[in-house]
N, C-alpha and C positions, 0 to 999 in steps of 0.2 A: 424487409424479409429478414429474419434472424437466421444466422448459421445454426446448424444443430450442435448442441453442446458436446464437448468431448465426454466420453463414457468411460473414464478410468475406474480402477478399483478404489474404494473409499481412500481418502487421505490418510497417510500413515503418520502425519503430523502437520503443524501449522507453523510457517514463519511469517511473522508480521513485521513489516518495516515502516517505521514512523515517518513523518515529513520533515521538511527543512526546520532545523534548530529546535526540534521537538525532543522526546526521549522516552526512555524506558518506563517512566511514570505517568506518561500522559493518559487521558482518559481512555482513549481508544486501545491502547496497549493494555491497560488494565482489564478492559472489558473483553479483549480476545484471550488473554490468560484465564480469566473466569470461565468463558465459555468452553475452552478447551478442557479445563478442570473438570467441567460438568460431564464432559464425554470421556474423561480419562485419556485425552488425547495429547501427545507430546507437543510442547508449544515453546517457540523461541521468540522474544521480542527485544533484540539487542539494542543497546545504546550505540548509534551508529556515529562514526567520525563525521566531521563536516565535509571533508574532502571526498568527492564522489567516488573515486577509484578505490579508496580505502574502505568506504561503506560497502560497496559491491563485493569487495574481496572478503570482508568480514562475514557478510550475509551469505555468500557462497560457500565459505567454510562450514557454516551451520548446517547447510543442508544434509550432509551426510549422516548427522546425528538424528535426523527426522524421519528416517526409514526411505523406502524405494520411491514413495509417491507422495511427497509433501504437497500441501496446498499453500500457495503464496497469497499473501494479503499485504496490500500497501496503500498508504494514504498520501496524497499530494506528491512531494518529491520521492517519497517511498514507493508510490505507485509507478514512477518512472524506473526505480531501480528493480522493482518486481518484474516489470515488463522485460527489462533486460535479462533477468534470471529466467523468466517463463520461456522466452524465445530461445535462449541459449540451451536449456535443459528440457525443453518440451514438456512443461508443466502447466497445470491449470492455476488460475490466479483470481483473486477478486480485487478490484481497484476502487478506492474511495476518492472521489474528486482528484484523479491522477494528474500530474504535471506532464504535459505533452510537449511542450516547447521550452525545456528547461534551460537551454542555452540562451535563448532570448531573454527569459526571465532573470537569470543570474547576470546577465551582461548589464542589467540596470542597477545591480548591487556592487559592482565592482568597486573597491575602495571604501565600501561600507563596514563598519564595525558591529559585531553582534555579540551577545552575551547568551549563553544556553542556560535557561532557568533550572534545568534538571541537572546540570554538572557544574555550573559556575564558570565553564570554560568561555574565555574571550577569544575571537578570532576576527579576522579581516577577510572578506571576499577578495580573492586575487583572480588574475586572468587565467591562472592554472585550474581553478574550479570550472571556468567556462570550457577551456580546452579539453579537460577530462570529460565532461558531460558530452561534448561534440563526439569524441572518440567512442563513447559507450553507446550512443543512440542507435538502436536497431535500425536496420534499413527498411524492414516491414515487420508488421505484427499479424498474428493469425488470430482474428476476431473469435473464433470458435472456442479458444481457450479460456476466455475472459467472462467475469460477471462484472458489470460497470454500474457503480452506484454514483449518482451525481445530483447534488444540490442545485436547484435551479436558480438560486439566488446567491450563488458563490460569488463572494465579493473580491476574490483574490485571482481566480482562475476562471476563463470563460468556459462553462460546460459544454458549448458548442464545439469547441476544439476538440475535447475529448470524444465527443459523440461522434465527430468525423473521423477521427483517427482510428477509432475502434468500431467503426460502422459494422452492423451485423452481429456484434457481441450481444449477449443477454444483458439488457439494461434495466435498471430500476431508477426512475426519477423522482426525487422527493420534492414536492412542490414547496418553494420558499426555503429549502435547505440552504445553510450556509456553508463556508468552506470547512469549517471544523466538524461539520455533519454531526451535530450534537444528538441526533436521533439513532445513532449507529446501533444501540442496544436493541432497537425494534427489528433491525435488519440482520442480526447475528444468525437466526435460523436460516435465512436465505443464503448468507455467506457459507455456512456450515454444510448446507444442502449442495452448494456447488462442488464441495468436496466429498460428496456422498454420505454425508452423516446427518442424522435427524436430531436437531436440537429443539425441545420443546419451548414455545413461546412464553417469554417472561420467566423462565426458569433461572436466569442469571440477574442477581441483584447485587449492584456494587454501590456502596456509600462513598460519594466524593466529598471532601471537604467544602463547607459552603462558606 
């Protein structure tokens, strides 16, 4: 049984948060900006710091510029951060393959070095990353505020974990969909509809380097 969705005024803007070690130039961020441009809707897709607390602080600071009722959209670790913001500010959100147990996930990476291909930044995962995620994790979620998009063949996160945590949320399953959710373009109308806007199917065309 699905919860009835929230029925707010149409979203006054969109905030999209990318996943771990991704960035402003990622395909999903580019698609979100294009979709919002087609609707003349303010949109922010910030390059997030790798430290969770700093990333959430930056994202929260951008909300004020998106009007009184922004729609939040997040992918993977960005989905976790979006959940933190949605619960804190009582906002609607769309989540794409969200990370629901980030503390456990990051615990496996402590001591590992990463390079962000979008910024060239090099960093090492520390215990502080894990501690910040633990402190940020909401005690509960309100399923009625969420649209959940899950790829059934996600090779990074178990979609069953997200389905369980957000049980009752409006949910779209993409059979065979991977963690990257490369079919996001087809789901843009559903995401924007969750924010009260009508986006015509296939009206957003973005050419990515091949």
